[in-house]
Each structure stands twice: as structure tokens, then as C-alpha cells.
C-alpha positions in Angstrom: 129.0 13.5 14.9 127.1 16.7 15.7 124.3 16.9 18.2 121.5 17.2 15.6 122.5 14.0 14.1 122.6 12.2 17.5 119.4 13.6 18.5 117.7 12.5 15.3 119.2 9.0 15.7 117.8 8.9 19.3 114.3 9.9 17.9 114.5 7.1 15.4 115.5 4.5 18.1 112.7 5.6 20.3 110.3 5.5 17.5 111.4 1.9 16.5 111.0 1.0 20.2 107.5 2.5 20.5 106.4 0.9 17.3 107.7 -2.6 18.6 105.8 -2.1 21.8 102.7 -1.1 19.9 102.9 -3.9 17.5 103.8 -6.7 20.0 102.7 -5.8 23.5 98.8 -6.2 23.9 98.8 -3.9 27.0 100.3 -1.1 25.1 97.8 -1.5 22.1 94.9 -1.6 24.5 96.2 1.6 26.3 96.5 3.3 22.9 93.1 2.2 21.6 91.3 3.6 24.5 92.3 7.0 23.4 92.3 6.6 19.7 89.1 4.4 19.1 85.7 5.7 20.1 84.1 2.1 19.9 87.0 0.4 21.8 85.1 -0.8 25.0 85.2 -4.1 26.9 81.6 -4.9 25.5 82.9 -4.5 21.9 85.7 -7.0 22.1 85.2 -10.5 21.1 87.4 -13.6 20.9 85.0 -16.4 20.1 82.2 -17.0 17.5 79.5 -17.8 20.0 79.6 -14.6 21.8 79.8 -12.7 18.6 76.8 -14.4 17.2 74.8 -13.6 20.3 75.9 -9.9 19.8 74.5 -10.2 16.1 71.3 -11.5 17.3 70.9 -8.8 19.8 71.7 -6.1 17.2 69.1 -7.6 14.7 66.4 -7.4 17.3 67.5 -3.8 18.2 66.9 -2.8 14.6 70.6 -2.0 14.0 71.7 -1.8 10.3 75.4 -2.4 11.3 77.8 -2.4 14.3 81.5 -2.5 14.9 83.5 -4.8 17.0 87.1 -5.6 17.7 88.3 -9.1 17.4 91.1 -10.4 19.7 92.9 -13.8 19.1 90.2 -14.6 16.5 90.6 -15.2 12.7 88.5 -12.5 10.9 87.6 -15.2 8.2 85.5 -16.9 10.9 83.0 -14.3 10.4 82.0 -16.1 7.2 80.4 -18.7 9.3 78.7 -16.3 11.8 75.1 -17.1 10.4 75.5 -20.8 11.0 75.1 -20.1 14.8 71.9 -18.0 14.3 68.3 -19.2 13.6 68.0 -16.4 11.1 64.4 -15.7 12.1 64.5 -12.1 12.4 67.6 -11.5 10.2 71.2 -12.4 9.5 74.8 -10.9 9.0 75.0 -9.7 5.5 78.6 -8.6 5.1 81.6 -7.5 7.1 84.4 -5.0 6.4 87.9 -4.8 8.2 88.3 -1.2 8.8 91.6 -1.3 10.7 93.7 -3.0 13.3 95.4 -2.3 16.6 98.8 -3.6 16.6 98.8 -7.4 16.1 96.1 -7.9 18.8 92.9 -6.5 17.5 91.2 -6.1 14.3 88.4 -3.7 13.9 85.5 -5.1 11.9 82.0 -3.6 11.0 79.2 -6.1 10.3 76.0 -5.1 8.3 72.7 -6.6 8.9 69.9 -7.8 6.7 66.4 -7.9 8.4 63.8 -10.6 7.6 60.2 -10.2 6.8 59.6 -11.6 10.4 61.5 -8.7 11.7 59.3 -6.1 10.0 56.1 -7.8 10.9 57.3 -8.1 14.6 58.1 -4.4 14.8 54.9 -3.4 13.0 52.9 -5.4 15.5 54.9 -4.3 18.7 55.9 -0.7 17.7 53.6 0.4 15.0 56.8 0.7 12.8 55.7 0.9 9.1 56.8 -2.0 6.9 59.1 -0.8 4.0 57.0 -0.2 1.0 59.4 -2.3 -1.0 58.6 -5.4 1.0 55.1 -6.5 0.3 55.5 -10.0 1.7 56.5 -8.4 5.0 53.3 -6.4 5.0 51.1 -9.4 4.1 52.8 -11.4 6.9 52.2 -8.6 9.3 48.5 -8.5 8.3 48.2 -12.1 8.9 49.9 -12.1 12.3 47.7 -9.2 13.5 44.5 -11.1 12.4 45.7 -14.3 14.1 46.5 -12.5 17.3 43.4 -10.3 17.2 41.1 -13.3 16.9 42.9 -15.8 19.0 44.5 -13.9 21.9 42.8 -11.9 24.7 44.6 -9.7 27.4 43.4 -11.9 30.2 45.0 -15.1 28.9 48.0 -16.7 30.7 51.1 -17.5 28.7 50.1 -21.1 28.8 46.7 -20.2 27.4 48.3 -18.1 24.6 50.7 -20.9 23.8 47.9 -23.5 23.4 45.8 -21.1 21.2 48.6 -20.3 19.0 49.8 -23.9 18.7 46.1 -25.1 18.0 45.6 -22.3 15.4 48.8 -23.3 13.5 48.3 -27.0 13.5 44.7 -26.7 12.3 45.4 -24.1 9.6 48.7 -25.2 8.2 49.4 -28.4 6.2 52.7 -30.0 6.1 54.1 -29.4 2.6 53.8 -32.3 0.1 56.7 -30.8 -2.0 59.7 -31.0 0.5 62.4 -30.8 -2.2 62.1 -27.0 -2.8 65.2 -24.8 -2.6 66.3 -23.2 0.7 64.8 -19.8 0.0 61.4 -21.3 -0.6 58.5 -20.1 1.6 57.8 -23.5 3.0 60.8 -23.0 5.4 59.7 -19.7 6.7 56.9 -18.3 8.8 55.4 -16.7 5.8 54.8 -20.2 4.3 53.1 -21.5 7.5 50.9 -18.5 8.2 50.1 -16.8 4.8 50.4 -19.8 2.4 49.4 -22.3 5.2 51.8 -24.8 3.6 55.2 -25.4 5.3 57.7 -28.0 6.6 59.0 -28.2 10.2 61.3 -25.0 9.9 58.2 -22.9 8.8 56.1 -24.3 11.7 58.7 -23.6 14.4 59.6 -20.2 12.8 55.9 -19.2 12.7 55.6 -20.0 16.5 58.8 -17.9 17.2 57.2 -15.0 15.5 53.8 -15.3 17.2 55.4 -16.0 20.7 57.6 -12.8 20.3 54.5 -10.8 19.6 52.8 -11.8 22.6 55.8 -11.8 24.9 56.3 -15.5 25.5 60.1 -16.4 25.7 61.1 -19.2 23.3 63.9 -20.7 21.4 64.2 -22.2 17.9 65.7 -25.6 18.2 67.5 -27.4 15.3 68.3 -31.2 15.4 66.9 -34.4 14.0 63.7 -36.4 14.5 63.9 -40.1 13.6 67.2 -39.3 12.0 65.9 -36.7 9.7 66.9 -33.0 10.0 64.1 -31.2 12.1 63.2 -28.0 13.9 60.8 -27.3 16.8 60.6 -24.9 19.6 61.5 -24.6 23.4 59.0 -22.5 25.4 59.3 -20.8 28.8 56.1 -21.1 30.8 56.1 -19.7 34.4 59.9 -20.0 34.6 60.1 -23.4 33.3 61.3 -24.6 29.8 59.4 -27.2 27.7 59.7 -28.6 24.2 56.9 -27.9 21.8 56.9 -29.7 18.4 54.0 -28.4 16.4 55.0 -30.2 13.3 54.7 -33.6 15.0 51.4 -32.4 16.4 50.2 -32.1 12.8 50.7 -35.6 11.6 50.0 -36.9 8.0 47.3 -37.4 6.7 46.3 -33.9 7.8 44.0 -34.0 10.7 42.0 -30.8 9.6 40.5 -28.9 12.6 41.4 -31.5 15.1 44.4 -30.4 17.1 46.8 -33.0 18.6 48.9 -32.2 21.6 51.3 -35.2 21.9 54.4 -32.9 21.9 52.8 -30.0 23.7 55.3 -29.0 26.5 57.3 -32.1 27.1 60.7 -32.8 28.7 64.2 -33.5 27.4 63.6 -37.2 28.4 60.5 -37.5 26.3 62.0 -35.7 23.3 65.2 -37.9 23.5 63.2 -41.0 22.6 63.0 -39.8 18.9 64.7 -36.4 18.8 68.3 -35.4 19.0 69.9 -31.9 19.5 73.0 -30.3 21.0 71.8 -30.0 24.6 74.5 -27.6 25.6 73.1 -25.1 23.2 69.6 -24.8 24.8 68.1 -24.6 28.2 67.2 -27.9 29.9 63.5 -29.0 30.0 62.8 -31.0 33.1 59.2 -30.2 34.1 55.8 -31.6 33.1 53.8 -28.9 35.0 52.6 -27.3 31.8 52.2 -30.4 29.8 48.9 -30.5 27.9 47.5 -33.7 29.5 48.7 -32.8 33.0 46.9 -29.4 32.7 43.7 -31.1 31.2 43.7 -33.7 33.8 43.9 -36.5 31.2 47.2 -37.9 32.2 46.9 -41.5 33.5 49.2 -43.9 35.3 47.2 -47.0 34.4 44.8 -48.2 31.7 42.0 -49.1 34.3 41.5 -45.6 35.5 41.8 -44.3 31.9 39.2 -46.6 30.5 36.6 -45.7 33.2 37.1 -42.0 33.0 37.3 -42.1 29.3 33.9 -44.2 29.1 32.3 -41.5 31.2 33.4 -38.8 29.0 32.7 -40.4 25.6 29.6 -42.5 26.5 27.8 -40.6 29.4 28.8 -37.2 28.4 28.9 -37.6 24.6 32.4 -36.5 23.7 33.2 -38.3 20.6 37.0 -37.7 20.8 39.3 -38.1 23.7 43.1 -37.4 23.9 45.0 -38.7 26.8 48.3 -39.9 28.1 48.4 -43.6 29.6 52.0 -44.2 31.1 53.6 -47.3 29.9 50.7 -48.4 27.7 51.6 -51.1 25.1 48.1 -52.6 24.2 46.2 -52.7 21.1 43.0 -51.7 19.4 41.0 -54.5 21.0 41.5 -52.7 24.5 39.3 -49.9 23.1 36.2 -52.2 23.0 35.4 -51.0 26.5 33.5 -48.0 24.7 30.9 -50.5 23.6 30.2 -52.2 27.0 26.5 -51.8 27.6 26.0 -48.9 25.2 25.0 -48.2 21.5 26.0 -44.6 21.2 28.7 -45.3 18.8 29.2 -47.8 15.7 33.1 -47.6 15.6 36.1 -46.2 17.0 39.3 -44.8 15.5 42.4 -45.4 17.6 45.9 -43.8 17.4 49.0 -43.9 19.7 51.9 -41.6 19.7 54.8 -43.3 21.7 57.9 -42.0 23.3 59.2 -44.5 25.8 56.6 -44.8 28.7 55.0 -41.6 27.5 52.1 -42.9 25.5 49.4 -40.7 24.0 46.1 -42.3 23.0 43.7 -40.6 20.7 40.2 -42.1 20.5 37.5 -40.9 18.0 34.2 -42.7 18.0 31.5 -42.5 15.3 
């Protein structure tokens, strides 16, 4: 056997060894990829759907049209479920393309993004970014959002005051939809339905507040779960470093209250929500504080009915406030208890009485005529 043939055989063996190392040794594949792949960086390598979904969420808000990642020990087909981990308020993953692989360890994938009307409204408000001409609904949503914020929000407001103003605007201007059997693409499930059409279900209420909060710089999360066993959505809001549940849908009960804002579920704890709501707690920040609860802030949170009745009598009879919202912890009485309003006065002829109960957290709403 001449030398050229031996040399050629040696090259073949070395090539086969190198190929085997490249295909089967992750350390070799990583070393090669660092020199051959421009995007191959630690922050672009993913092994679980939760982390990849968070990356998609960030890319959506950053305005990206697409981004490239490397999947390690992860089935590429799992990307078909990537939108299930998103709230989809500002956009979603539209499609993905496998554009290569690195040995048997990494698959190179490019994910494209579809932005929502909410995204364009948010960017138009925050950054004066023009809304695409082909998207008139986004333009209308933006104009509505600007009107709401221009009329309801001032620069000297605290985050709590902004949250309250936007909650009260939504609950007094949107009506819970009577036609709840519409298809998933219907406006009743979107911020557009709640803010422009003023007709929505829980998803639309919660999405509308997410959009408005993002515009004014309030950190919040969109929560999905159930309420009284029915699929439901609401918000978690961060005020002064603490998280609170905010359920605007349940603060707009049927029949519609018109211009009367209710605050039974304005900044409450996990414990209160657990009485009639369920959600995957591990997916969301915990809410333990009552510091920014509406009734605590307003000074209308009572530990006993006696103190409540005295102060409510003063407010409604002596001061002439015909409506009173308050919490009376552990209250389990009935409408006859409200007769204290007619003790020695003839200001009112009748009183309407409502309670909203979540364990010992009991909201009483009195309205006298």
C-alpha cells in the first residue's frame, strides 16, 4: 500500500472521529458553535418552555418582528404550545422555522411575532410610534386610550390614585356583555371591546386595565383562573412595592350599576381571593398586603358592626351622603340591621342593601332614598 493511500485512509478515519465527536459530544458542539454561529450565546440557549415564553414576551414588547434561539434537550414541536404560556395582550408567536442544528444537541429556531392592536396603541402613546395605516382598529383604540388618560390621569397622581381612577372609569363605562357565546376572536375578549365598544367579558376588562396600566407605568400581571368554578381573568397590580388582586369584572356586577363604582375587589389579598377564585399561585407573585385596599385607604374598614353603624349614620344622615361602601369584618347580618339609618331622622324613605362576601371580608353597600 503506497503512502498516498495510507494518508488518505488516515484522513478518512480522522474525519469520521471528528464527525462522531461533533455529533455526540455536547462540549465539542458548543465549542464549534461559538465560532460558526453568530447568535450562539448563553442567553439564546433554551431548555424549557417557560423561559422561552418569557423571552417571547420580552421580544414582543421590544417590538421585534422575529428572533433566533437554540433549543437544547427540548422538542422543537413544543413551540406549537408557546402561546399557551402568554397572556397575548401585546402579541404572540406567529410561526417558527428550524434553520439548522448543531450536532445532536442544539436546534436553531427562528420565531416570528404577530403584534396586537394593544401593542400599537401602547407604542403610539408612549413613543409616538405611528399606528400602521392598515390597522384602523389599533388607531381607534389608541385614540380612546389617549382620551381616557388625558381626562382621568394627572402628573401629580400616585400609582394608587391612577389605579383607582382607571378602575372606576372602566367599571362605570363598560357593560358586561350579554352575549357571552361569541367566538374567541370577538372584541368582547379584548381591550378594544372594553374601551371602544364598552361591551366586554372578564378577559376584556382585565386586558383593558393591563393596557392602561402599561401606559401610565404601573406594573401589573394578567391572571387567568376560575371564579365560582367558571373560567375567569383579572389583574395583579403592584403598588408601592406590594402586589394586590384587582378584579374589575366583579366590581361591575349585573345588573349594571351605571355610574356607581364598586370596590369590593380593589386591591385584596390571596386569602380573600381564594374564597371564590382559583389560579396557579406558582405562576404569579404572592399578594399578602391590605395596605392599598380601597376600604383601608378610605378609612371605611371596620372590625365590628357597632362602630360601622355609628360612623355610617353620621356620614349618611348628618352629612347627607346617600351611598356608603364599607367593609365590616365577619358581618353576617341582614337587611333589618340597616334600620339604624331611620333612627330619629326622616331624611330617607328607604334603603337598598347589598353585601359582597369573601370569608370574613364582607363589603356592605348602602344606598338610601
